[in-house]
C-alpha positions in Angstrom: 185.8 258.6 64.4 186.5 255.0 63.3 184.2 253.1 60.9 181.5 250.9 62.3 180.6 247.9 60.2 177.0 248.0 61.4 176.7 250.7 58.7 176.7 249.3 55.2 176.8 252.0 52.5 175.0 251.1 49.3 177.0 252.0 46.3 174.0 252.6 44.1 175.9 254.5 41.5 176.1 253.7 37.7 179.4 251.9 37.5 182.6 250.7 39.2 184.4 253.9 38.4 181.8 256.0 40.2 181.7 253.5 43.0 185.4 253.5 43.6 185.4 257.4 43.6 182.7 257.4 46.2 184.6 254.8 48.3 187.7 256.9 48.1 185.7 260.0 49.3 184.4 258.0 52.3 187.8 256.6 53.1 188.1 255.2 56.6 184.7 256.4 57.6 183.1 253.3 56.0 184.2 249.7 56.3 181.3 247.8 54.6 179.7 248.4 51.2 176.7 247.0 49.3 177.0 246.4 45.6 173.7 245.7 43.9 172.2 244.4 40.7 172.1 247.8 39.1 175.9 248.0 39.0 176.5 244.4 38.0 176.9 245.2 34.3 178.9 248.3 35.2 181.8 246.4 36.7 180.2 245.6 40.0 182.0 242.3 40.6 185.3 243.8 39.7 184.7 246.6 42.2 183.6 244.2 44.9 186.9 242.2 44.4 189.0 245.4 44.5 187.3 246.9 47.6 187.6 243.6 49.4 191.1 242.5 48.5 192.9 245.8 47.9 191.2 248.1 50.3 190.2 245.7 53.1 186.5 246.4 53.0 183.6 244.0 53.7 181.3 243.5 50.8 177.5 242.7 50.6 176.6 241.6 47.1 172.9 242.3 46.8 171.6 240.3 43.9 168.3 238.9 45.3 168.7 235.7 43.3 165.7 233.6 42.4 165.6 230.5 40.2 165.4 226.8 40.3 167.5 225.1 42.9 170.2 223.7 40.6 170.8 227.2 39.0 170.9 228.9 42.4 173.4 226.4 43.8 175.7 226.8 40.8 175.5 230.6 40.8 176.2 230.9 44.4 179.1 228.4 44.2 180.6 230.7 41.5 180.1 233.8 43.5 181.6 232.3 46.6 184.9 232.2 44.9 185.1 236.0 45.2 185.5 235.6 49.0 182.8 238.2 49.8 180.8 238.6 52.9 177.0 238.7 52.3 174.8 237.6 49.4 171.1 238.1 49.1 168.6 235.6 47.7 164.8 235.6 47.8 163.6 234.0 51.0 161.7 231.1 49.5 162.9 227.9 51.3 164.0 226.1 48.1 166.1 229.1 47.1 167.7 229.5 50.5 168.6 225.8 50.8 170.2 225.8 47.4 172.1 229.0 48.1 173.5 227.5 51.3 174.6 224.4 49.5 176.4 226.6 47.0 178.1 228.7 49.7 179.2 225.6 51.7 182.8 225.7 52.7 183.2 229.4 52.1 182.7 232.4 54.4 179.8 233.8 52.3 176.7 234.5 54.4 173.4 233.9 52.7 170.8 236.5 53.6 167.1 235.9 52.6 164.9 238.7 51.4 161.6 238.6 53.2 159.5 241.4 51.6 161.1 244.3 49.9 161.0 247.5 51.9 159.6 249.4 48.9 156.4 247.3 49.0 153.2 247.8 51.0 150.0 245.8 51.1 148.6 247.2 47.9 151.8 246.2 46.1 151.5 242.6 47.5 147.9 242.5 46.3 149.0 243.4 42.8 151.5 240.6 43.0 148.9 238.1 44.1 150.6 237.6 47.4 148.2 236.0 50.0 146.2 238.3 52.2 147.6 239.3 55.6 149.4 242.1 57.5 152.8 242.8 55.8 154.7 242.6 59.1 153.2 239.2 59.9 154.1 237.9 56.5 157.7 239.2 56.9 158.1 237.4 60.2 156.7 234.2 58.8 159.0 234.3 55.8 162.0 235.0 58.1 161.2 232.0 60.2 160.9 229.8 57.2 164.2 231.1 55.7 166.0 230.5 59.0 164.6 226.9 59.1 166.0 226.5 55.5 169.5 227.5 56.7 169.7 231.2 56.0 172.5 233.0 57.9 170.3 236.0 58.2 167.4 238.0 56.6 166.7 241.3 55.0 163.7 243.1 56.5 162.6 246.6 57.2 163.5 248.1 60.6 159.8 248.0 61.5 159.9 244.2 61.5 163.3 243.7 63.1 162.1 243.4 66.7 159.5 240.7 65.9 162.1 238.8 63.9 164.7 239.0 66.6 162.1 237.5 69.0 161.8 234.4 66.9 163.4 231.3 68.5 165.0 230.5 65.0 166.7 234.0 65.0 169.2 233.1 67.7 172.7 233.7 66.3 171.3 234.9 62.9 171.7 238.2 61.2 169.1 240.9 60.6 170.1 243.4 58.0 167.8 246.4 57.4 167.5 248.6 54.4 164.7 251.2 54.5 166.8 253.3 56.9 166.8 257.1 56.7 168.4 259.6 59.1 165.8 262.0 60.7 164.6 264.5 58.1 166.0 262.6 55.1 163.7 262.1 52.0 162.1 258.6 51.9 162.7 258.1 48.2 161.1 254.8 47.1 161.1 253.3 50.6 157.8 252.8 52.4 158.6 251.0 55.7 161.4 253.1 57.2 163.0 254.1 60.5 166.0 256.0 61.7 169.4 254.3 62.1 169.3 254.4 65.9 165.8 252.9 65.9 166.8 250.1 63.5 169.7 249.1 65.7 167.6 249.4 68.9 165.0 247.1 67.3 167.5 244.3 66.8 169.2 244.9 63.5 172.8 243.9 63.2 173.5 246.1 60.1 171.7 248.9 58.5 172.0 249.8 54.8 172.0 253.4 53.8 172.5 254.7 50.2 171.2 258.0 49.0 171.4 259.9 52.3 175.2 259.3 52.2 176.2 259.5 48.6 173.8 262.4 47.7 175.1 264.4 50.7 177.2 267.5 50.0 179.8 265.8 52.3 179.4 262.0 52.1 182.1 261.3 54.6 180.5 263.6 57.2 177.1 262.1 56.5 178.5 258.6 57.1 180.1 259.6 60.3 176.9 261.2 61.5 175.1 257.9 61.0 177.8 256.1 62.9 177.5 258.6 65.8 173.7 258.0 65.8 173.9 254.2 66.0 176.6 254.4 68.7 174.5 256.9 70.7 
C-alpha cells in the first residue's frame, strides 16, 4: 500500500538519530513527518533537512512560535530557507501576519494553532482565557487566523467540520492532531477522534505519533491508519 500524505507521523522521539531510525522502519509507508519543539535541540532541523532533501519526505515543523511581530518575521524567514512544507505559529493575528511576511516567496505554509488539543475548558480558565465553549473559541480563532493570512489551522477533529464551514476556510488547510485509532490510549489528548472521523469532518491531514511509533510494528500501524482514512 503506497503512502498517503494525509497521514503525518509525529517523530516525537528524543533526537535525530532515533527519528531517522524510525523513519527508516516506516520506509515507503509514510511520506510526511512532523518534527516538533522537543527534538529541536536533538538535531531536529538537521533531521528535517535530511528527510526532505535526501529522502524526499514532506516535513511539518511544529514549533508553535509566539513573540513580537519583528521576531516572528525574522525567525520564519530563516526557517523558510530550509524549504520545508508546514510551520506552526500561535493563531494570534499579529503572529500570523508576521509569519506570513517571513514566509513570503517560499513554499512554506503557515499553520495557526487555535487551541491545543490537550486543553479543555478548565485549562483555559486556569490560563485566564475568556469564558465560552471551547469549540466556539476554536472556530473564532480559526476565522481570525485565516483573515490574517494563515494558509491553514491546527484544530482538533471535533472542530474540523465547523471550521471547514467557515467562508474564510475555502482553499485553506485543516490539520488535526488529537487523532487516535479505535482502541488506542488517549495519552495527554482530551479532544480526540479516529482517523476516518477526522478526515470525514473536513481535515486535510491528520497527525499521529505514539500509536505509530509505540506499536510493535510501526510500519503496519501506519498502513492500518492509511487504510482507515482511505476507507
